[in-house]
Residue frames as a rotation matrix with the C-alpha (Angstrom) as fourth column:
GLN 1
0.541 -0.724 -0.427 98.20
0.601 0.689 -0.406 111.08
0.588 -0.037 0.808 94.56
VAL 2
0.942 -0.334 -0.039 100.85
-0.173 -0.582 0.795 112.12
-0.288 -0.742 -0.606 97.08
GLN 3
0.514 -0.855 -0.074 104.48
0.038 0.109 -0.993 112.80
0.857 0.508 0.088 96.22
LEU 4
0.973 -0.230 -0.014 106.92
0.034 0.082 0.996 111.78
-0.228 -0.970 0.088 98.96
VAL 5
0.470 -0.880 0.065 110.59
-0.172 -0.164 -0.971 112.76
0.866 0.445 -0.228 99.17
GLU 6
0.901 -0.243 -0.360 112.93
0.430 0.397 0.811 111.14
-0.054 -0.885 0.462 101.69
SER 7
0.383 -0.855 0.350 116.22
-0.237 -0.457 -0.858 112.60
0.893 0.246 -0.377 102.86
GLY 8
0.528 -0.255 0.810 118.77
-0.845 -0.254 0.471 112.18
0.086 -0.933 -0.349 105.63
GLY 9
0.981 -0.181 0.068 120.30
0.174 0.980 0.098 108.81
-0.084 -0.084 0.993 104.83
GLY 10
0.450 -0.893 -0.009 124.01
-0.786 -0.392 -0.478 108.17
0.423 0.222 -0.878 104.94
SER 11
0.328 -0.478 -0.815 126.81
0.300 0.870 -0.390 106.06
0.896 -0.117 0.429 106.39
VAL 12
0.406 -0.164 0.899 127.56
-0.810 -0.521 0.270 105.98
0.424 -0.837 -0.344 110.12
GLN 13
-0.706 -0.648 -0.285 129.45
-0.344 0.666 -0.662 103.90
0.618 -0.369 -0.694 112.64
ALA 14
-0.014 0.662 -0.749 127.59
0.568 0.622 0.539 101.55
0.823 -0.418 -0.385 114.96
GLY 15
-0.205 0.040 -0.978 126.19
0.949 -0.234 -0.209 103.52
-0.238 -0.971 0.010 117.87
GLY 16
-0.974 -0.203 -0.102 125.73
0.165 -0.940 0.297 106.65
-0.156 0.273 0.949 115.79
SER 17
-0.131 0.963 -0.237 122.59
0.389 -0.170 -0.906 108.53
-0.912 -0.211 -0.352 114.84
LEU 18
-0.945 0.009 0.326 120.72
0.298 -0.380 0.876 109.66
0.131 0.925 0.356 111.75
ARG 19
-0.343 0.881 -0.325 117.53
0.028 -0.336 -0.942 111.64
-0.939 -0.332 0.090 111.25
LEU 20
-0.796 0.163 0.583 115.40
0.605 0.253 0.755 110.82
-0.024 0.954 -0.300 108.22
SER 21
-0.523 0.658 -0.542 112.80
-0.322 -0.741 -0.589 113.20
-0.789 -0.133 0.600 106.82
CYS 22
-0.648 0.428 0.629 109.82
0.752 0.488 0.443 112.54
-0.117 0.761 -0.639 104.58
ALA 23
-0.690 0.376 -0.618 108.09
-0.259 -0.926 -0.275 115.53
-0.676 -0.030 0.736 103.00
ALA 24
-0.301 0.708 0.639 104.69
0.811 0.542 -0.218 115.14
-0.501 0.453 -0.738 101.39
SER 25
-0.635 0.162 -0.756 103.41
-0.393 -0.910 0.134 117.26
-0.666 0.382 0.641 98.51
ARG 26
-0.705 0.433 -0.562 100.80
-0.600 0.057 0.798 117.14
0.378 0.899 0.220 95.74
TYR 27
-0.874 0.437 0.211 98.25
0.129 0.628 -0.767 115.78
-0.468 -0.643 -0.606 98.16
THR 28
-0.661 0.680 -0.318 95.02
-0.655 -0.316 0.686 114.92
0.366 0.662 0.654 96.33
GLY 29
-0.006 0.655 -0.755 93.54
0.005 0.755 0.655 112.06
1.000 0.000 -0.007 98.34
SER 30
0.629 0.330 0.704 92.58
-0.692 -0.175 0.701 111.12
0.354 -0.928 0.118 101.85
VAL 31
0.004 -0.650 -0.760 95.31
0.236 0.739 -0.631 109.57
0.972 -0.177 0.156 104.00
ASN 32
0.820 0.343 0.459 95.65
-0.345 -0.343 0.874 109.23
0.457 -0.875 -0.162 107.75
CYS 33
0.804 -0.541 0.246 98.96
0.074 0.501 0.862 107.46
-0.590 -0.675 0.443 108.32
MET 34
0.606 -0.722 -0.334 102.59
-0.643 -0.199 -0.739 107.83
0.468 0.663 -0.585 107.34
GLY 35
0.912 -0.250 0.324 105.01
-0.022 0.760 0.649 104.97
-0.409 -0.600 0.688 107.84
TRP 36
0.125 -0.935 -0.331 108.65
-0.988 -0.146 0.040 104.06
-0.085 0.322 -0.943 107.46
PHE 37
0.978 0.067 0.200 109.71
-0.039 0.990 -0.137 100.76
-0.207 0.126 0.970 105.91
ARG 38
0.090 -0.972 -0.216 113.14
-0.889 -0.176 0.423 99.31
-0.449 0.154 -0.880 105.24
GLN 39
0.980 0.170 0.106 114.48
-0.097 0.865 -0.492 96.65
-0.175 0.472 0.864 102.92
ALA 40
0.043 -0.996 0.082 117.92
-0.629 0.037 0.777 95.07
-0.776 -0.084 -0.625 102.90
PRO 41
-0.224 -0.173 -0.959 119.23
-0.943 0.288 0.168 93.12
0.247 0.942 -0.228 99.88
GLY 42
-0.673 -0.012 -0.740 117.63
-0.125 0.987 0.098 89.70
0.729 0.158 -0.666 99.71
LYS 43
-0.876 0.372 -0.307 115.18
0.401 0.206 -0.893 90.52
-0.269 -0.905 -0.330 102.51
GLU 44
-0.038 0.947 0.318 111.49
0.925 -0.087 0.369 91.34
0.377 0.309 -0.873 102.59
ARG 45
-0.516 -0.025 0.856 110.37
-0.058 -0.996 -0.064 94.91
0.854 -0.083 0.513 103.11
GLU 46
-0.248 0.371 -0.895 109.44
0.909 0.408 -0.083 95.40
0.334 -0.834 -0.438 106.77
GLY 47
0.584 0.527 0.617 107.55
0.211 -0.833 0.512 98.07
0.784 -0.169 -0.598 108.65
VAL 48
-0.512 -0.839 -0.181 109.71
0.521 -0.136 -0.843 100.10
0.683 -0.526 0.507 111.03
ALA 49
-0.709 0.321 -0.628 107.41
0.457 -0.470 -0.755 102.75
-0.538 -0.822 0.186 112.51
HIS 50
-0.457 0.574 0.680 104.24
0.611 -0.352 0.708 104.61
0.646 0.739 -0.190 111.67
ILE 51
-0.870 0.183 -0.459 102.30
0.236 -0.662 -0.711 107.62
-0.434 -0.727 0.533 112.89
TYR 52
-0.015 0.931 0.364 98.64
1.000 0.007 0.024 108.56
0.020 0.365 -0.931 112.54
ILE 53
-0.585 -0.410 0.700 98.61
0.566 -0.824 -0.009 112.09
0.581 0.390 0.714 111.19
GLY 54
0.163 0.770 0.617 95.53
-0.024 -0.622 0.783 113.41
0.986 -0.142 -0.083 112.96
SER 55
0.941 0.330 -0.071 96.17
0.027 0.139 0.990 112.04
0.336 -0.934 0.122 116.43
GLY 56
0.233 -0.940 0.250 99.95
-0.875 -0.314 -0.368 111.66
0.424 -0.133 -0.896 116.52
ARG 57
0.703 0.059 0.709 99.67
-0.479 0.776 0.411 108.08
-0.526 -0.629 0.573 117.76
THR 58
0.074 -0.818 -0.570 102.81
-0.966 0.083 -0.245 106.07
0.248 0.569 -0.784 117.02
TYR 59
0.908 0.094 0.407 103.85
-0.198 0.955 0.222 102.44
-0.368 -0.282 0.886 116.73
TYR 60
0.067 -0.954 -0.291 107.21
-0.997 -0.074 0.012 100.72
-0.033 0.290 -0.957 116.33
THR 61
0.622 -0.022 -0.783 108.46
-0.177 0.970 -0.168 97.31
0.763 0.243 0.599 115.39
ASN 62
0.983 -0.113 -0.144 110.09
0.171 0.298 0.939 95.53
-0.063 -0.948 0.313 118.32
SER 63
0.348 -0.933 0.094 113.63
0.935 0.337 -0.113 95.65
0.073 0.127 0.989 116.95
VAL 64
-0.368 -0.491 0.790 113.74
0.489 -0.824 -0.285 99.48
0.791 0.281 0.543 117.03
LYS 65
0.723 0.689 0.053 111.77
0.294 -0.377 0.878 100.27
0.625 -0.619 -0.475 120.19
GLY 66
0.775 -0.404 -0.486 113.75
0.424 -0.239 0.874 102.52
-0.469 -0.883 -0.014 122.48
ARG 67
-0.312 -0.947 0.082 116.15
0.652 -0.151 0.743 103.51
-0.691 0.285 0.665 119.69
PHE 68
-0.791 0.102 0.603 113.99
0.507 -0.442 0.740 105.11
0.342 0.891 0.298 116.98
THR 69
-0.390 0.699 -0.599 111.44
0.391 -0.463 -0.795 107.91
-0.833 -0.545 -0.093 117.31
ILE 70
-0.521 0.329 0.787 108.87
0.787 -0.170 0.592 108.89
0.329 0.929 -0.170 114.69
SER 71
-0.285 0.410 -0.866 107.36
0.495 -0.711 -0.500 112.38
-0.821 -0.572 -0.001 114.79
GLN 72
0.095 0.374 0.923 105.62
0.968 -0.253 0.003 114.97
0.234 0.892 -0.386 112.63
ASP 73
-0.900 -0.423 0.105 105.97
0.401 -0.898 -0.181 118.72
0.171 -0.121 0.978 112.21
ASN 74
-0.658 0.654 -0.373 103.33
0.021 -0.480 -0.877 121.30
-0.753 -0.585 0.302 113.14
ALA 75
-0.314 0.519 -0.795 101.95
-0.913 -0.394 0.102 121.44
-0.260 0.758 0.598 109.61
LYS 76
0.169 0.319 0.932 101.70
-0.260 0.927 -0.271 117.63
-0.951 -0.196 0.239 109.55
SER 77
0.885 0.093 -0.457 103.28
-0.462 0.044 -0.886 117.59
-0.062 0.995 0.082 106.10
THR 78
0.046 -0.932 -0.358 106.67
-0.609 0.258 -0.750 116.20
0.792 0.253 -0.556 107.13
VAL 79
0.975 0.192 0.113 107.44
-0.211 0.638 0.741 113.10
0.070 -0.746 0.662 109.17
TYR 80
0.116 -0.988 0.100 110.79
-0.895 -0.147 -0.421 112.37
0.431 -0.041 -0.902 110.79
LEU 81
0.907 0.003 -0.422 112.52
0.159 0.924 0.348 109.22
0.391 -0.383 0.837 111.93
GLN 82
0.332 -0.800 0.499 115.19
-0.910 -0.411 -0.054 109.87
0.249 -0.437 -0.865 114.54
MET 83
0.829 -0.138 -0.542 117.47
0.098 0.990 -0.103 106.82
0.551 0.032 0.834 114.68
ASP 84
0.327 -0.705 0.629 119.82
-0.930 -0.359 0.081 106.48
0.168 -0.611 -0.773 117.64
SER 85
-0.059 -0.466 0.883 122.13
-0.638 0.698 0.326 103.67
-0.768 -0.544 -0.338 118.74
LEU 86
0.585 0.332 -0.740 122.28
-0.811 0.267 -0.521 102.37
0.024 0.905 0.426 115.20
LYS 87
0.143 -0.447 0.883 123.35
-0.253 0.846 0.469 98.79
-0.957 -0.290 0.008 114.58
PRO 88
-0.827 -0.482 -0.289 124.73
-0.411 0.168 0.896 97.08
-0.383 0.860 -0.337 111.46
ASP 89
-0.667 0.639 0.383 121.41
0.677 0.735 -0.046 95.20
-0.311 0.228 -0.923 111.22
ASP 90
0.205 0.740 -0.641 119.72
0.268 -0.672 -0.690 98.55
-0.941 -0.030 -0.336 110.59
THR 91
-0.707 -0.541 -0.456 121.50
-0.298 -0.357 0.885 98.81
-0.641 0.762 0.091 107.22
ALA 92
-0.212 0.707 0.675 118.83
0.829 0.495 -0.259 99.00
-0.517 0.505 -0.691 104.51
MET 93
-0.833 0.205 0.514 117.06
0.204 -0.750 0.629 101.20
0.514 0.629 0.583 102.05
TYR 94
-0.640 0.611 -0.466 114.48
0.501 -0.128 -0.856 103.18
-0.583 -0.781 -0.225 104.00
TYR 95
-0.706 0.515 0.486 111.18
0.384 -0.298 0.874 104.18
0.595 0.804 0.012 102.41
CYS 96
-0.793 0.594 -0.137 108.38
-0.160 -0.420 -0.893 106.42
-0.588 -0.686 0.428 103.59
ALA 97
-0.781 0.618 0.092 104.79
0.382 0.356 0.853 105.79
0.495 0.701 -0.514 102.60
VAL 98
-0.759 0.632 0.159 101.29
-0.587 -0.558 -0.587 107.13
-0.282 -0.538 0.794 103.23
GLY 99
-0.770 0.567 -0.292 97.95
0.242 0.684 0.688 105.40
0.590 0.459 -0.664 103.33
LEU 100
-0.193 0.805 0.561 94.48
-0.898 -0.375 0.231 105.26
0.396 -0.459 0.795 104.79
LEU 101
-0.289 0.006 -0.957 94.15
0.123 0.992 -0.031 102.49
0.950 -0.126 -0.287 107.36
PRO 102
0.778 0.618 0.113 92.62
-0.062 -0.103 0.993 101.77
0.625 -0.779 -0.042 110.75
TYR 103
0.274 -0.660 0.699 94.61
-0.957 -0.260 0.130 101.94
0.096 -0.705 -0.703 113.96
GLN 104
0.967 -0.066 -0.247 96.86
0.059 0.998 -0.035 98.90
0.249 0.020 0.968 114.08
PRO 105
0.675 -0.737 0.049 100.22
-0.278 -0.192 0.941 98.14
-0.684 -0.649 -0.334 115.70
ASN 106
-0.291 -0.775 0.561 101.76
0.305 0.480 0.822 96.41
-0.907 0.411 0.096 112.68
ILE 107
0.472 0.390 -0.791 101.99
-0.587 -0.530 -0.612 97.54
-0.658 0.753 -0.022 109.08
VAL 108
-0.054 -0.444 0.894 102.68
0.594 0.705 0.387 95.81
-0.802 0.553 0.226 105.77
PRO 109
-0.892 -0.405 -0.201 103.43
0.111 -0.626 0.772 97.39
-0.438 0.666 0.603 102.39
ALA 110
-0.624 0.696 0.355 99.96
0.655 0.218 0.723 96.59
0.426 0.684 -0.592 101.03
ASP 111
0.112 0.681 -0.724 98.45
0.926 -0.335 -0.171 98.98
-0.359 -0.651 -0.668 103.58
PHE 112
-0.080 -0.294 -0.953 100.00
0.116 -0.952 0.284 101.99
-0.990 -0.088 0.111 101.84
THR 113
0.655 0.568 0.498 99.18
0.573 0.057 -0.818 103.66
-0.493 0.821 -0.288 98.55
SER 114
0.881 -0.412 0.232 101.99
-0.117 -0.664 -0.738 106.17
0.458 0.624 -0.633 97.85
TRP 115
0.684 -0.710 -0.170 105.73
0.655 0.495 0.571 105.66
-0.321 -0.502 0.803 98.26
GLY 116
0.653 -0.616 -0.440 108.94
-0.603 -0.775 0.189 107.63
-0.457 0.142 -0.878 98.20
GLN 117
0.683 -0.444 -0.580 111.99
-0.444 0.377 -0.813 106.54
0.579 0.813 0.061 96.24
GLY 118
0.835 -0.315 -0.452 114.01
0.523 0.710 0.471 105.58
0.173 -0.630 0.758 99.32
THR 119
0.540 -0.751 0.380 117.13
-0.705 -0.650 -0.282 106.74
0.459 -0.116 -0.881 101.12
GLN 120
0.386 -0.472 -0.792 120.06
0.219 0.881 -0.419 104.46
0.896 -0.012 0.444 101.93
VAL 121
0.649 -0.251 0.718 121.22
-0.757 -0.307 0.577 103.91
0.076 -0.918 -0.389 105.51
THR 122
0.448 -0.607 -0.657 124.50
0.126 0.770 -0.625 102.07
0.885 0.197 0.422 106.05
VAL 123
0.752 -0.187 0.632 125.83
-0.658 -0.247 0.711 101.25
0.023 -0.951 -0.309 109.53
SER 124
0.222 -0.782 -0.582 129.35
-0.256 0.530 -0.809 99.87
0.941 0.328 -0.082 109.85
SER 125
0.910 0.098 -0.403 130.63
0.307 0.492 0.814 97.80
0.278 -0.865 0.418 112.76
């Protein structure tokens, strides 16, 4: 199993920025991808961005392209989500997750096997 810890959430004004971090520890299985999901009250959990750990290849959902950037550190144990030009619609609980899956542009929760507890992002208008 993999333990994931998210940090960096908070409250910002529209147009502001936040940087989320997801640190992985207690790695015992094979994974190749780390992703960010978000879920607002009453809404389904949606994939935001993901990165393939070995290659660094990244994908984004259309609503965040050009505003969010996913990256990994040199040790490939921490993944970041830089969020710029934030909008009220970005308000949600953000979760990081890891899994083993083929290259694909879209992700769903069932693709991932280990999850963090989430960090809240609130964007006011």
